[in-house]
C-alpha positions, 0 to 999 in steps of 0.5 A: 612169272616169266613176262615172256611166256604165255601163262594159264591163270585159273579165274574162279568166278570168271563170268561175274561182274569183275571176273568177266572184265579181267577175263578179257583183259588177260586174253587180251594180254596173250594168256590162257584163261580158264573161267571156272564158274557156277554160271549162277546169273547165265553165261551172257557175260562170255558171249564176247569171249568164246572162241578167242584163242586161250579161252575155256570155260569150266562149269563148276561149283567151288564147293566141288573140290574134284572139279576145283582141283581139275582147274587149279593143276598145272595153273601158273595162276589162281585168281579167286574172286568166286563167292556170294557177294554183297550183304544182301545175298549173303544174308538169303542163305547164311549156311550157303554162304559160309560154305561159299565164301569161307570153307570152299574158298580155303579149300580152293587155296589148299588146292592151289598150294598142293598143286604148287601154283605160283600165284594165288590172288584172292579178292576181299573187301575194304567193307571189311573196315566197317565202321571207323574213324581216320584213314584205313590202311593195310594194317588197320584194325578190321571191324566187320558189321556184316556176315559177307564182310567177316567172311572176307576177314576170316578167309583172308586170315586162313589164306595167309595162313597157309604160307609156307614154302612157295605158297606166298598168297596176295590179298586184294581188298576192294574199294566199292566197284562201279561202271559197265561190265559184260555181266552188268550189276545194278545193285552197286551205288553208282550203277544204281543212281545212274540207272534211277537218273536215266530211267526216273529222272531222281536219284535218292541219297540215303545218308551223308557223312559216311566215307565210302572208297570207289574204283572202276571195275576196268581198274579193279580188274587191272589191279589183278593183272598187274599182281599176277605179273608182279615179282613175287617178292612185291606181292607174295604174302602182301595185302593190297587195298585197290582204288585210289585216294581221289575216289574217297567220297563221302555218301552226300556228294555222290549225287553232285556226280550223276548231276554231272552227267545228267544235268536236269535229274532231281537229287533227293537227299535223306539223312538217314541211311540203311547202310551204316559202313563208314571207312576212308581208305588209303591206297598209297601202298599198291601205288607205291609197291605195283606202280598202279594207278586208275584210269577212270573216274566215277564220271566215266562210269556214269557216263558209259552207263548211260550210253549202254541204257540209251543205246539199247545194250541193256534193254531191260536192267530190271531183270533179275541177272543184273542183281546179285539177290536171286530168291529161291524159289 
C-alpha cells in the first residue's frame, strides 16, 4: 500500500473490544475508517470516535451480504474482526455461531476478493492450538477443543484457500488479549482478575501448569496496522502469531502479576481448572518479518484497569455490555 496516500479501511467489528482500539489507531494515522458493526453491545465504544475526520459507521450484520459488499467495494483494506468471540458466547447458539464465524466470514472474504481489495486481514486465535506440548509456531498442527477455536481454524483454511490473482489474505492469530478498551470486557482472564482484586480484594486462580500467551489490546490492534502497511510480499498469504515470547505465562503465575499492582490482595489457587487449554506460543515470525514488538506488559494493563475502576470511568463493571455472553430473552 502507498504509505503516502490516505487509505480507506473497512473494519468489520470496529465497535468491539479490539476493533474500537484499532479504529482509533487507524484514524490517528490519517486513514479513513468505515466501521461495520451490528452494535450488539451498544455504541458507547464509538463515542470518542464520532465526528473525527475520516470516521464512518455502517450498522449491519455480516450475514447481510448486500450491506457487506457496500462497505467492501472500493476499500484499500478490509480487517475482519467481527465474530462471536469466546467459548461461552459461541456455545449459546451453535447455529448462529457457525453462520457468523464461518459461513458469513467466508462470504466477506469472497467479497473482498471479487472487488479486488488489496489487503485482507482476518482475526484468528492462538487458542486453536488447544492442548499441546512444546512451543507452537505458525506451522504447528492445530488442535482446537471448542467450537469457537474449531471455526476459527476452519475459517483460516477457507480464507487461505481463496488465494488467487491479487487476493493474498493475512491471518493474525491472537494471544489472549487484556487491557483497557472503549468497549471494555471483563470476561478475559487478566481483566477479570483485576476486577476481582479491585472489588473483592481476592482473586482465585484456576489451574497451574497450563501455558497461556497474553497481549495488550493496544499492541494487538497495532499488529493489524503494521500488517496493513507492510509490503504485500511480507504478509500476503501468511499466518502470524500476535504477542510476545516474554508474555507466555503459566496460569499459576497470574496471581503474582495482580499482586504487583494490588499488594494487599489475597490469592487463592484451585489446582483444577475447567479451562483445559494449554499452549506455549512462539512469536518470532512476526518480529522478524514485520519488526513488530509489543510495548506493554500485563502489569501495565492491570494498572490502567485499576485506575479506570477507581476514578469512575467504569461505574458499574457488572453491566451486561462488558461481557460477551448475552442471553436471549
